[in-house]
C-alpha positions in Angstrom: 16.8 -3.2 0.4 17.6 -2.0 3.6 20.0 1.3 4.4 24.0 0.7 5.8 25.8 2.0 8.8 28.3 4.7 8.1 31.2 4.0 7.7 30.7 0.2 5.9 30.9 1.7 2.5 33.5 -0.4 0.6 33.4 -0.6 -3.4 31.9 -3.8 -2.7 29.0 -2.5 -1.8 29.0 0.0 -4.2 24.8 0.4 -5.8 23.5 1.2 -9.1 20.1 2.9 -10.5 19.3 1.9 -13.6 16.2 3.8 -15.1 14.7 2.8 -18.5 12.2 4.3 -20.8 10.2 2.4 -23.1 8.2 3.5 -26.4 5.3 6.1 -24.8 2.1 4.3 -24.5 -0.2 6.5 -26.5 -4.2 6.1 -27.5 -6.1 8.3 -29.4 -3.5 10.7 -29.8 -3.8 10.8 -25.7 -0.4 9.8 -23.7 -1.1 7.0 -21.3 2.2 7.0 -19.7 4.9 9.4 -20.7 8.6 7.4 -19.3 10.6 10.1 -20.4 8.5 12.3 -17.8 8.8 9.6 -15.0 12.4 9.3 -15.8 12.9 13.1 -15.7 11.4 12.9 -12.1 12.6 10.0 -11.0 16.3 12.1 -11.5 15.4 14.7 -9.5 15.3 12.0 -6.0 18.7 11.5 -4.9 20.3 7.9 -5.8 20.8 7.0 -2.1 17.3 7.9 -1.7 16.1 5.5 -4.6 18.3 2.6 -3.2 17.8 3.0 1.0 21.4 3.0 1.0 24.4 5.2 2.0 26.5 3.6 -0.3 28.1 5.2 -3.3 26.1 4.5 -6.2 25.9 5.1 -10.0 22.9 5.9 -12.2 22.1 5.0 -15.7 19.3 6.8 -17.6 17.9 5.1 -21.5 15.9 7.3 -22.9 14.9 7.0 -26.6 17.1 3.5 -27.0 16.3 1.6 -30.0 18.3 -1.5 -29.9 17.5 -3.9 -27.5 21.2 -5.2 -26.8 22.2 -1.8 -26.0 20.0 -2.4 -23.1 20.7 -5.6 -22.5 24.3 -4.2 -21.8 23.3 -1.6 -19.5 21.3 -4.0 -17.7 23.7 -6.4 -17.4 26.2 -4.0 -16.2 23.9 -3.5 -13.6 23.2 -6.5 -12.7 26.6 -7.1 -12.0 26.8 -4.4 -9.4 27.6 -6.2 -5.8 25.4 -3.8 -4.1 21.5 -2.6 -3.8 20.3 -2.0 -7.2 16.9 -0.1 -8.2 15.8 -1.0 -12.2 12.5 1.4 -13.0 11.3 0.4 -16.2 8.3 2.5 -17.8 6.8 2.5 -21.2 4.7 -0.1 -23.4 4.3 -3.2 -22.9 4.0 -5.5 -26.2 4.0 -8.6 -27.6 5.6 -10.4 -29.9 2.8 -12.1 -32.0 5.0 -15.0 -33.6 6.4 -16.3 -30.3 3.9 -15.2 -28.0 6.6 -13.7 -25.6 6.2 -10.0 -23.8 8.1 -7.4 -24.6 9.0 -3.9 -23.7 8.8 -1.5 -26.4 11.4 1.0 -27.5 11.5 4.0 -29.3 10.4 2.7 -32.8 9.1 0.0 -32.0 6.3 -1.2 -33.9 3.6 -4.2 -34.0 5.9 -5.7 -37.1 9.3 -5.3 -35.3 9.0 -5.8 -32.0 10.9 -9.0 -32.4 13.7 -6.9 -33.4 13.3 -3.6 -32.0 11.8 -4.2 -28.4 13.0 -5.5 -25.2 12.2 -9.3 -24.6 11.1 -8.9 -21.1 12.4 -12.7 -20.4 15.9 -10.5 -20.6 15.1 -9.1 -17.7 14.2 -11.7 -15.5 17.1 -13.8 -16.7 19.7 -11.3 -15.9 18.0 -10.3 -12.4 17.8 -13.9 -11.6 21.5 -14.8 -10.1 21.7 -11.8 -7.7 21.4 -12.0 -4.1 18.1 -12.0 -2.3 17.2 -8.6 -0.5 19.7 -6.2 -3.2 17.4 -5.6 -5.7 14.2 -3.8 -6.4 11.9 -3.8 -9.4 9.8 -0.7 -9.7 7.3 -0.6 -13.2 5.1 1.9 -14.5 3.8 0.1 -17.6 0.5 0.2 -20.3 0.0 -3.3 -21.9 -1.3 -2.6 -25.7 -3.9 -4.2 -27.5 -1.5 -7.4 -28.2 -0.1 -8.0 -25.0 -3.0 -7.7 -22.7 -4.7 -10.9 -23.5 -1.7 -12.7 -22.8 -1.1 -11.0 -19.8 -4.6 -11.7 -18.9 -3.8 -15.7 -19.3 -0.4 -15.6 -17.5 -2.5 -13.9 -14.5 0.8 -11.8 -13.6 4.1 -10.4 -15.3 6.6 -12.8 -14.6 9.3 -11.0 -12.4 12.8 -12.0 -10.9 12.5 -14.4 -7.8 15.4 -12.7 -6.0 13.8 -8.9 -6.5 11.2 -7.1 -4.7 9.2 -6.1 -7.6 6.1 -2.9 -7.7 4.5 -1.5 -9.8 1.4 -1.3 -12.3 0.4 -2.3 -15.7 -2.5 -0.4 -16.7 -5.2 -2.1 -19.6 -5.0 -0.6 -23.0 -8.8 1.0 -22.7 -7.5 3.2 -20.4 -8.1 7.0 -22.0 -5.1 8.5 -21.2 -4.1 12.1 -19.8 -1.4 14.8 -20.8 2.3 13.8 -21.5 3.1 14.4 -17.6 4.5 12.4 -15.2 1.9 9.1 -14.5 0.1 9.0 -11.5 1.5 6.1 -9.8 5.3 7.5 -10.1 4.2 10.8 -9.2 3.0 9.2 -5.7 5.7 7.1 -5.4 8.3 9.9 -5.4 6.2 12.2 -3.3 6.7 9.8 -0.9 10.3 9.6 -1.1 11.0 13.5 -0.9 8.3 14.7 2.0 8.8 11.7 4.3 11.6 12.1 6.9 11.9 8.2 7.4 11.7 6.9 4.2 9.0 4.1 4.1 10.1 0.6 2.9 9.4 -1.0 -0.8 5.9 -2.3 0.4 4.6 1.1 1.8 5.7 3.2 -1.0 3.8 0.8 -3.2 1.0 0.9 -0.9 0.7 4.6 -0.9 0.8 4.6 -4.8 -1.7 2.1 -5.1 -4.2 4.0 -2.7 -3.6 7.4 -3.9 -3.0 6.9 -7.9 -6.6 7.3 -10.0 -5.6 3.8 -11.2 -8.1 2.5 -14.1 -10.6 -0.4 -13.6 -8.7 -3.9 -14.3 -5.1 -2.9 -13.7 -2.6 -5.0 -12.9 -1.1 -4.3 -9.8 2.4 -5.7 -8.6 2.0 -7.3 -5.9 -1.8 -6.9 -5.1 -2.4 -4.9 -1.8 -3.9 -8.4 -0.4 -0.4 -10.2 -0.2 1.5 -6.8 0.9 1.5 -7.9 4.5 3.0 -11.4 3.2 6.8 -12.3 2.5 8.5 -11.4 -0.8 8.5 -14.7 -1.6 4.4 -15.5 -0.8 3.5 -12.5 -2.3 0.3 -12.9 -5.0 -0.5 -10.5 -7.9 -3.9 -9.6 -8.8 -5.8 -7.2 -10.9 -8.1 -4.2 -9.9 -11.4 -4.8 -10.2 -12.7 -1.0 -9.5 -11.1 2.0 -9.9 -9.0 3.6 -7.3 -10.1 6.9 -7.0 -9.5 9.6 -4.2 -12.2 11.1 -3.0 -12.5 14.3 -1.6 -10.4 15.1 1.6 -12.2 14.0 5.1 -11.6 14.8 8.4 -8.5 12.7 9.5 -10.0 11.5 12.7 -13.3 10.4 10.7 -14.1 6.7 10.4 -13.4 4.9 7.2 -16.7 4.1 6.8 -20.5 5.3 8.7 -20.5 5.4 12.3 -20.6 2.1 14.4 -24.2 1.0 15.8 -24.0 1.5 19.3 -26.6 0.4 22.2 -28.6 3.6 23.0 -28.3 5.7 24.8 -24.5 5.9 24.3 -23.8 9.0 22.3 -22.6 8.4 18.8 -19.0 9.2 17.1 -18.2 12.4 16.5 -15.4 14.0 14.3 -12.3 15.1 16.1 -10.9 18.6 14.7 -7.7 17.7 15.1 -4.2 19.0 13.0 -4.1 16.8 9.5 -1.0 14.8 10.1 1.9 15.6 7.6 0.6 12.9 4.8 1.8 14.5 1.6 -1.2 12.2 -0.5 -4.6 12.4 -0.9 -6.6 10.9 1.7 -6.7 7.0 1.0 -9.6 6.1 3.2 -12.1 6.2 0.4 -10.1 4.0 -1.5 -10.0 1.6 1.9 -13.7 2.1 2.5 -14.8 1.5 -0.9 -12.5 -1.9 -0.7 -14.1 -2.5 2.7 -17.7 -1.9 1.4 -17.2 -4.2 -1.9 -16.0 -7.3 0.7 -12.4 -7.0 -0.1 -12.0 -7.0 3.8 -8.3 -8.3 3.4 -7.0 -6.0 1.1 -8.8 -2.4 3.2 -7.3 -4.5 6.5 -3.7 -4.9 4.2 -3.3 -1.3 3.0 -4.7 0.3 6.4 -2.3 -1.3 8.3 0.6 0.1 5.9 -0.6 3.4 6.6 -1.4 2.9 10.2 3.2 1.7 10.2 4.0 4.6 8.2 1.8 7.1 10.9 3.7 5.2 13.9 7.7 5.3 12.0 6.6 9.5 11.7 4.6 10.2 15.1 4.9 7.5 17.4 3.0 4.6 19.0 0.9 7.2 21.5 0.4 9.5 18.8 -3.3 10.5 17.9 -2.7 9.9 14.7 -1.9 6.7 15.6 -4.9 6.1 17.5 -7.2 7.6 14.5 -5.5 4.7 12.2 -6.1 2.0 15.0 -9.9 3.4 15.2 -10.4 2.9 11.7 -8.6 -1.0 11.6 -11.1 -1.1 14.4 -14.2 -0.3 12.0 -12.7 -2.4 9.4 -12.7 -5.3 11.3 -16.3 -4.4 12.5 -17.5 -4.6 8.8 -15.4 -7.8 7.6 -17.3 -9.3 11.1 -14.4 -9.9 13.0 -15.9 -8.6 16.1 -12.6 -10.2 18.1 -10.0 -8.4 16.7 -12.5 -4.8 16.7 -13.5 -5.0 20.0 -9.5 -5.4 21.1 -9.1 -2.5 19.0 -11.3 -0.1 19.9 -10.6 -1.1 23.7 -6.8 -0.3 22.6 -8.1 3.4 20.9 -9.8 4.0 23.8 -7.2 3.7 26.2 -5.4 5.5 23.9 -7.8 8.4 24.2 -8.8 8.1 28.1 -4.8 8.7 28.5 -4.8 12.3 26.5 -8.6 13.4 27.0 -11.2 13.6 29.7 -13.1 10.5 30.3 -16.4 12.3 29.1 -14.7 13.2 25.6 -17.2 12.7 23.2 -14.2 10.7 21.1 -13.7 8.4 24.1 -17.5 7.1 25.0 -17.1 6.6 21.2 -14.1 4.2 21.2 -15.9 2.2 24.4 -19.3 2.5 22.6 -17.7 0.8 19.6 -15.9 -1.9 21.8 -19.1 -2.5 23.9 -21.1 -3.1 20.5 -18.5 -5.6 19.1 -17.8 -7.1 22.3 -21.8 -8.1 22.4 -21.7 -9.6 18.9 -19.0 -12.3 20.3 -20.0 -15.7 19.8 -16.9 -17.5 21.1 -17.3 -17.6 25.1 -13.6 -18.0 25.6 -12.7 -14.6 23.5 -15.6 -13.0 24.9 -14.4 -14.0 28.6 -11.0 -12.7 27.7 -11.6 -9.3 26.2 -14.6 -8.7 29.0 -12.0 -7.9 31.4 -10.0 -5.3 29.8 -13.6 -3.8 28.4 -14.9 -3.4 32.0 -11.8 -1.8 33.3 -12.1 0.8 30.2 -15.8 1.4 31.0 -14.9 1.8 35.1 -13.2 4.8 33.8 -15.8 6.7 32.4 -18.1 8.2 35.2 -20.2 9.6 32.7 -21.4 6.4 31.2 -25.0 5.3 31.2 -25.1 2.7 34.3 -27.2 0.6 33.5 -24.6 -0.5 30.2 -21.9 -1.3 33.0 -24.3 -2.8 34.9 -25.4 -5.7 31.9 -21.9 -5.6 30.7 -20.7 -6.7 34.2 -23.6 -9.6 34.0 -22.6 -11.0 31.2 -19.0 -11.4 32.2 -19.8 -13.0 35.3 -22.3 -15.6 33.4 -19.1 -16.1 31.2 -16.6 -16.8 34.2 -19.1 -19.2 35.9 -20.0 -16.9 38.8 -23.4 -15.2 37.8 -24.7 -12.6 39.9 -27.0 -13.3 43.0 -28.7 -9.8 42.0 
């Protein structure tokens, strides 16, 4: 959803926020998700921020509802709003064993009364389906019980309204749970809305929350991180195969992985002691690195790109923070074997650092070393020739660079150009 321009707020643009708390999910007396706590936390966020719109709006809280028809009436009224709409649902996803249909359990729902006391998931899809594209966002923070989980796995996804942007997580029933507090995914979503001077998009909020939340293995993520860069109509949904956990914070400028192997005697990359940027969530790089090292390179690159866009919006294209994320993306490209992209990203990072730092700064030399190493791995002659000229200009600007490396780079480029040196 986009934010409206001032002065264009007619009654036809009125928005709505619908917050629905279903039944709490409890396992072994431990609360897995506390919908009431989630709604209370969301209630502290202004509706204009939730909707990303200055249009006048209404907010409806449904906490403790027992009659699915009551929820349906509220849902139908919200769907009729002409302006932006946010629907948030939290609670326990269950199954009508007789009809094999998914339901959101409401207060008092039991396995034998699902058909009469829980909200059929199809009602949500049906009511929101007619809405115009681009005006509706659905956010989910759910736990599937033992009845719903196999059906959900069989579907491979959770049905969602075609016209709505749908983000969220469905945690598996084996999750032990924690205290009766705001769940991790919702908490990180809210933190981003509260603390960022520029409101992130729904895609970015989802990426940040997934990257920072401690999601258990098997969690269904909607959409999956690998699909975040795709248009809404093409986004996939997928399962988290590994736990998404944040490690202890690391220096902001440290690479997402081990230092790039560089040809001696170029100095190895050194950490940069720069101020930590205003990123309020836990460091996402351990999760990004875990994705890359497990072979999920596209997911790692997509999540890093989402964070980079956040940094660009808040710090600018020429900021040190933007350069650091470009270097992270370069390292991810190297890990994925995409040496063409890695070379270009390292060259760009080297130029950015050279604009702010001395030519003999370790960080400048490290970026140049990363670019040079990745360039030497390029097998495509056209790609190597294209990047070689930019690389040579960068290396020429570094007087402390080992002369032999500059000479070998120039010789290879001459061969690629078809004009070998006579030396």
